[in-house]
C-alpha positions in Angstrom: 0.0 0.0 0.0 1.4 3.4 -0.9 2.6 5.7 1.9 0.9 8.8 0.4 -2.5 7.1 1.0 -2.2 7.9 4.7 -1.4 11.5 4.0 -4.2 12.1 1.5 -6.9 10.1 3.1 -7.6 12.2 6.2 -8.5 15.2 4.1 -12.1 14.3 3.4 -12.7 13.6 7.1 -11.4 17.1 8.0 -13.7 18.8 5.5 -16.8 16.6 6.3 -17.9 18.7 9.4 -17.8 21.8 7.3 -19.8 20.1 4.5 -22.3 18.7 7.0 -22.7 22.1 8.6 -23.4 23.6 5.1 -25.8 20.8 4.4 -27.7 21.4 7.6 -27.9 25.2 6.9 -29.3 24.4 3.4 -31.8 22.0 4.9 -32.8 24.6 7.5 -33.3 27.2 4.8 -35.4 24.7 2.8 -37.5 24.0 5.9 -38.1 27.7 6.5 -38.9 28.3 2.9 -41.3 25.4 2.9 -43.2 26.9 5.8 -43.5 30.2 3.9 -43.1 29.5 0.1 -41.6 32.1 -2.1 -43.2 33.5 -5.2 -41.2 31.3 -7.5 -42.3 28.2 -5.5 -45.9 29.3 -5.8 -45.5 29.8 -9.6 -44.0 26.3 -9.9 -46.9 24.8 -7.9 -49.4 26.6 -10.1 -47.6 25.4 -13.2 -47.7 21.8 -11.9 -51.4 22.1 -11.0 -52.2 23.5 -14.5 -50.2 20.8 -16.3 -51.5 17.9 -14.2 -55.0 19.1 -13.7 -54.9 18.8 -9.9 -53.5 20.2 -6.7 -50.7 19.0 -4.4 -53.1 19.6 -1.5 -55.3 16.8 -2.9 -52.4 14.3 -2.2 -52.3 15.5 1.4 -56.1 15.3 1.7 -56.0 11.7 0.5 -53.0 10.7 2.6 -54.2 12.1 5.9 -57.4 10.0 6.0 -55.4 6.9 5.1 -53.1 7.5 8.0 -56.0 8.1 10.4 -57.7 4.9 9.3 -54.5 2.9 9.7 -54.0 4.4 13.1 -57.6 3.5 14.1 -57.2 -0.1 13.0 -53.9 -0.3 14.9 -55.6 1.0 18.1 -58.4 -1.5 17.7 -55.9 -4.3 17.4 -53.8 -3.2 20.4 -56.7 -2.4 22.7 -59.5 -4.8 21.7 -57.8 -7.8 20.0 -54.3 -8.2 21.3 -55.1 -9.2 24.9 -56.3 -12.8 25.3 -59.0 -11.7 27.8 -60.7 -9.8 25.0 -62.4 -13.1 23.9 -65.0 -12.3 26.5 -65.9 -8.9 25.0 -68.8 -10.3 22.8 -70.6 -11.4 26.0 -71.5 -7.8 26.7 -73.6 -7.1 23.6 -75.0 -10.7 24.0 -76.2 -9.8 27.5 -78.0 -6.7 26.1 -79.5 -8.8 23.3 -80.7 -11.5 25.7 -82.3 -8.8 27.8 -84.7 -8.0 25.0 -85.1 -11.5 23.6 -85.7 -13.5 26.7 -86.9 -13.1 30.3 -84.2 -15.3 31.8 -82.5 -12.9 34.1 -80.0 -15.6 35.2 -78.4 -15.7 31.7 -78.5 -11.9 31.4 -76.7 -11.6 34.7 -74.2 -14.2 33.8 -73.3 -12.7 30.4 -73.2 -9.2 31.9 -70.7 -10.5 34.4 -68.6 -12.0 31.7 -68.8 -8.9 29.6 -67.7 -6.6 32.3 -64.7 -8.7 33.1 -62.5 -7.7 30.1 -63.8 -4.2 30.3 -62.5 -3.8 33.8 -59.1 -5.2 32.7 -59.0 -2.9 29.6 -59.9 0.1 31.8 -56.8 -0.6 33.8 -54.8 -0.9 30.7 -56.0 2.5 29.4 -55.2 4.1 32.8 -51.7 2.5 32.7 -51.1 4.0 29.2 -52.3 7.4 30.3 -50.0 7.3 33.3 -46.9 7.2 31.0 -47.7 10.8 30.0 -48.6 12.2 33.4 -45.5 11.1 35.4 -45.4 9.1 38.7 -47.6 11.5 40.8 -50.2 11.9 38.1 -50.1 8.2 37.4 -50.6 7.4 41.1 -53.6 9.8 41.2 -55.0 8.2 38.0 -54.7 4.7 39.5 -56.4 6.0 42.7 -59.2 7.5 40.6 -59.9 4.7 38.1 -58.5 1.7 40.0 -61.9 0.8 41.4 -64.2 2.6 38.9 -66.1 -0.7 38.2 -67.0 -1.1 41.8 -68.1 2.5 42.0 -70.3 2.3 38.9 -72.0 -0.9 40.1 -72.5 0.6 43.6 -74.0 3.8 42.2 -76.6 1.8 40.1 -77.4 -0.4 43.1 -77.7 2.7 45.3 -80.1 4.4 42.8 -82.4 1.3 43.0 -82.3 1.3 46.8 -80.3 -1.9 47.1 -78.3 -0.7 50.1 -77.3 -4.2 51.2 -75.9 -5.0 47.7 -73.8 -1.8 47.8 -72.5 -2.7 51.3 -71.8 -6.3 50.5 -70.2 -5.7 47.1 -67.8 -3.2 48.6 -67.1 -5.4 51.5 -66.4 -8.3 49.1 -64.0 -6.1 47.1 -61.9 -5.5 50.3 -62.0 -9.2 51.1 -61.1 -10.2 47.6 -58.1 -7.8 47.4 -56.8 -8.7 50.9 -57.2 -12.4 50.8 -57.5 -13.7 47.2 -55.4 -11.1 45.2 -52.7 -10.9 47.8 -52.8 -14.6 48.4 -52.4 -15.4 44.7 -49.5 -12.9 44.4 -47.7 -14.5 47.3 -48.4 -18.0 46.1 -47.3 -17.5 42.5 -44.3 -15.4 43.5 -43.3 -18.0 46.1 -43.5 -20.8 43.5 -41.3 -18.9 41.0 -38.8 -17.9 43.7 -39.2 -21.0 45.9 -35.6 -20.9 47.1 -35.9 -17.7 49.1 -38.4 -15.6 51.0 -39.5 -12.5 49.0 -39.2 -9.2 51.0 -41.1 -6.0 50.8 -41.1 -2.5 52.3 -42.8 -2.7 55.7 -43.2 1.0 56.2 -45.8 1.4 53.4 -47.7 -1.7 54.6 -47.9 -0.3 58.2 -49.5 2.9 56.9 -52.1 1.0 54.9 -52.7 -1.4 57.7 -53.5 1.5 60.0 -56.0 2.9 57.5 -57.7 -0.6 57.2 -58.0 -0.8 61.0 -59.5 2.7 61.0 -62.1 1.3 58.5 -63.0 -1.5 60.9 -63.4 1.0 63.7 -65.6 3.2 61.5 -67.8 0.3 60.5 -68.0 -1.3 64.0 -69.4 1.7 65.9 -72.6 2.2 63.9 -73.3 -1.6 64.0 -72.7 -1.7 67.8 -74.8 1.4 68.3 -77.7 -0.3 66.4 -77.5 -3.8 67.9 -77.1 -2.7 71.5 -80.2 -0.6 71.2 -78.3 2.4 72.6 -79.4 5.0 70.0 -80.6 8.3 71.1 -82.9 8.5 68.1 -83.9 5.0 67.0 -83.1 4.4 63.3 -81.6 7.9 62.9 -78.6 8.0 65.2 -76.6 5.3 63.3 -77.3 7.1 60.0 -76.2 10.4 61.3 -73.1 8.8 62.9 -72.3 7.1 59.6 -72.5 10.3 57.6 -70.2 12.1 60.1 -67.7 9.2 60.1 -67.8 9.1 56.2 -66.8 12.8 56.0 -63.9 12.1 58.4 -62.8 9.1 56.3 -62.8 11.2 53.1 -60.7 13.9 54.7 -58.3 11.2 56.0 -58.0 9.7 52.5 -57.3 13.1 50.9 -54.6 13.6 53.5 -53.2 10.2 52.8 -52.9 11.0 49.0 -50.9 14.1 49.9 -48.8 12.0 52.3 -48.2 9.3 49.7 -47.6 11.3 46.6 -46.2 14.6 47.9 -44.6 14.7 51.3 -43.5 11.1 51.9 -42.8 9.6 48.5 -39.7 7.9 49.7 -41.8 5.9 52.2 -43.3 4.0 49.3 -40.1 3.2 47.4 -39.4 -0.4 46.7 -37.0 -2.1 49.1 -34.8 -3.1 46.1 -34.8 0.4 44.6 -31.1 0.4 44.0 -31.3 -2.7 41.9 -34.3 -1.5 40.0 -32.5 1.7 39.1 -29.7 -0.2 37.5 -32.0 -2.2 35.2 -32.6 -1.0 31.6 -35.3 1.5 31.2 -36.9 -0.5 28.4 -37.3 -3.5 30.7 -38.4 -1.6 33.7 -40.7 1.2 32.4 -41.7 0.1 28.9 -43.1 2.5 26.3 -46.7 3.6 25.7 -48.5 1.8 22.9 -51.1 4.5 22.3 -51.0 8.3 22.4 -52.4 10.5 25.2 -55.6 11.4 23.4 -56.2 7.8 22.4 -55.8 6.7 26.0 -58.3 9.3 27.1 -60.8 8.2 24.4 -60.5 4.6 25.3 -60.9 5.4 29.0 -64.1 7.3 28.3 -65.4 4.4 26.0 -64.7 1.7 28.6 -66.2 3.7 31.4 -69.4 4.3 29.4 -69.7 0.6 28.3 -69.1 -0.6 31.9 -71.9 1.8 33.0 -74.3 0.3 30.5 -73.6 -3.3 31.4 -73.6 -2.5 35.2 -77.3 -1.4 34.9 -78.2 -4.7 33.4 -76.1 -6.5 36.0 -77.7 -4.8 38.9 -81.2 -5.1 37.6 -80.9 -8.9 37.3 -79.2 -9.7 40.6 -82.5 -10.6 42.3 -83.7 -12.7 39.4 -80.4 -14.4 39.1 -80.4 -15.3 42.8 -83.8 -16.9 42.3 -83.1 -18.7 39.0 -79.6 -19.9 40.0 -80.7 -20.7 43.6 -77.8 -18.6 45.0 -78.2 -16.1 47.8 -77.9 -12.4 47.0 -75.1 -12.2 49.7 -73.0 -14.7 47.8 -73.5 -12.8 44.5 -72.6 -9.5 46.1 -69.7 -10.5 48.3 -68.0 -13.1 46.0 -69.1 -12.9 42.4 -69.3 -9.2 41.8 -65.9 -8.3 43.4 -64.0 -11.0 41.4 -65.1 -9.3 38.2 -64.1 -5.8 39.5 -60.7 -7.1 40.7 -59.6 -8.7 37.4 -57.0 -6.0 36.8 -55.6 -6.3 40.4 -55.4 -10.1 40.0 -53.4 -10.0 36.8 -51.1 -7.1 37.9 -50.3 -8.4 41.4 -49.4 -11.9 40.2 -47.3 -10.6 37.3 -45.2 -8.3 39.5 -44.9 -11.0 42.2 -43.4 -13.4 39.7 -40.9 -10.7 38.7 -39.9 -10.4 42.3 -41.4 -6.9 42.6 -43.5 -7.6 45.6 -43.8 -4.0 46.7 -45.8 -3.2 43.6 -48.0 -6.3 44.2 -48.7 -5.1 47.7 -49.4 -1.6 46.4 -52.0 -3.1 44.0 -53.8 -5.3 46.5 -53.5 -3.4 49.8 -53.7 0.0 48.1 -56.9 -1.0 46.3 -58.4 -2.2 49.6 -57.4 1.0 51.3 -59.0 3.0 48.5 -62.3 1.1 48.7 -62.5 1.3 52.5 -61.4 4.9 52.9 -62.8 6.5 49.7 -65.5 4.4 47.9 -67.5 3.3 50.9 -67.7 6.9 52.5 -68.3 8.3 49.0 -71.4 6.0 48.6 -72.6 7.1 52.0 -72.3 10.8 51.1 -73.8 10.1 47.6 -76.8 8.3 49.3 -77.1 11.3 51.7 -77.4 13.7 48.7 -79.8 11.4 46.8 -82.0 10.8 49.9 -81.0 7.1 50.3 -80.4 5.7 53.8 -76.9 4.3 53.0 -74.9 3.9 56.2 -71.9 2.1 57.7 -74.0 -0.5 59.6 -72.7 -3.5 57.7 -74.5 -5.9 60.1 -72.7 -8.1 62.6 -71.8 -11.0 60.3 -70.1 -8.8 57.6 -68.4 -6.6 60.2 -66.9 -9.6 62.1 -65.8 -11.1 58.7 -64.0 -7.9 57.8 -62.3 -7.5 61.2 -61.0 -11.1 61.2 -59.8 -10.9 57.6 -57.8 -7.6 58.2 -56.4 -9.1 61.4 -55.1 -12.2 59.5 -53.5 -10.0 56.8 -51.8 -7.7 59.3 -50.4 -10.7 61.1 -49.2 -12.2 57.9 -47.4 -9.0 56.8 -45.7 -8.2 60.1 -42.4 -9.9 59.2 -41.9 -8.1 55.9 -41.5 -11.4 54.0 -43.6 -13.5 51.7 -43.6 -17.1 50.5 -45.9 -19.6 48.8 -47.2 -21.0 52.1 -48.4 -17.6 53.3 -50.1 -17.1 49.9 -51.8 -20.5 50.2 -53.0 -19.7 53.7 -54.6 -16.4 52.5 -56.3 -18.2 49.6 -57.7 -20.9 51.9 -59.0 -18.2 54.2 -60.8 -16.6 51.3 -62.4 -20.0 50.5 -63.6 -20.2 54.1 -65.2 -16.7 53.7 -66.8 -17.7 50.4 -68.3 -20.9 51.9 -69.6 -18.8 54.8 -71.4 -16.4 52.6 -72.7 -19.2 50.4 -74.6 -20.4 53.5 -75.4 -16.9 54.8 -78.9 -15.6 54.3 -79.5 -11.9 54.4 -83.1 -11.2 55.7 -83.2 -7.9 53.9 -82.7 -9.7 50.6 -80.6 -6.9 49.2 -82.9 -4.0 50.2 -83.5 -2.0 53.3 
């Protein structure tokens, strides 16, 4: 190889930055000129339009709808087809169709229940996608707002129809399902995958949520004790007044808790293995949004509206389903309805537990229970107060005792700050005991006051 090659070859590399800079300047001028075309450019465009009998704008007008249609089909595939649980989506329209074609309320209830199941999961997906654009604090508030929207919608429809006991028992069932079934499945699956060790989690955040859950038990116990000990000053009114006062206190407490969690004490809720998590790749840890901000908002509104429609059919057929299926209203309200509303929590808690991210699993299960107990329940009491419905915190002795024992079992299970498959199995078996108890439990009010 000739020696002068090494002398002459670097020259193009020295001049390349200058050439690149000149090219960038020319491109910048072309971009500026494209935004405000010169007279010569306009003349060329008019000449092209005259010679070809058309306009360049027609190409853009044709191209934009094509892109919009392609984007719409891509959204439908990602949101409505991609997930396996979406095979249950046709049961929603089928329930509406059966409502008008047949008088069998058992089938309408069953298909409405199946139809709401994927909608609840997809609602959680849309909230998760929207959280990518709002940041951690906004995402936490979104999860706090839409995390239990299915239970809230069902409760509002039941409250409108005067089915106070259905509202109370369905919200109680949501707490029990999150505390025992969701958390138990997360511990069990995570313990099976990581069977050689005990998984650990941040005890500080669990202690705060446990305190709020114990406050819920206290708030529900006092109206029930006041009623069943016949110690009311005004018979039938004192417990209602006490329930409304306690509900306002609980709403203020929950608002303060949101500030405490997302603003003043964010470090309290950090995962115990935060240093390890920060060293992982961003793509593996955070992921990327699959849909845009506006698309997520539109899907969120669509799923909320569709859940509202199906919830009305679901609530209106509870009594008929209880009679046709020979199942008590208590079992439907406490066991069946919460399982549908907690589909998202089930999937998320188990997935994160298998990835050894137990703090997130606890945030899903315990956090959802805290939200229902400290926000949804008092919200329904205040909503009933406004609507003139006697919704109170007197959940009757059987339900109150069940909630107290369940929370006590969970608090004792979490006190060591470790989890394994045996603890998960124990919580699942406790939930089966609760389910069997409500299967044999008969509510004299039959869903109404």
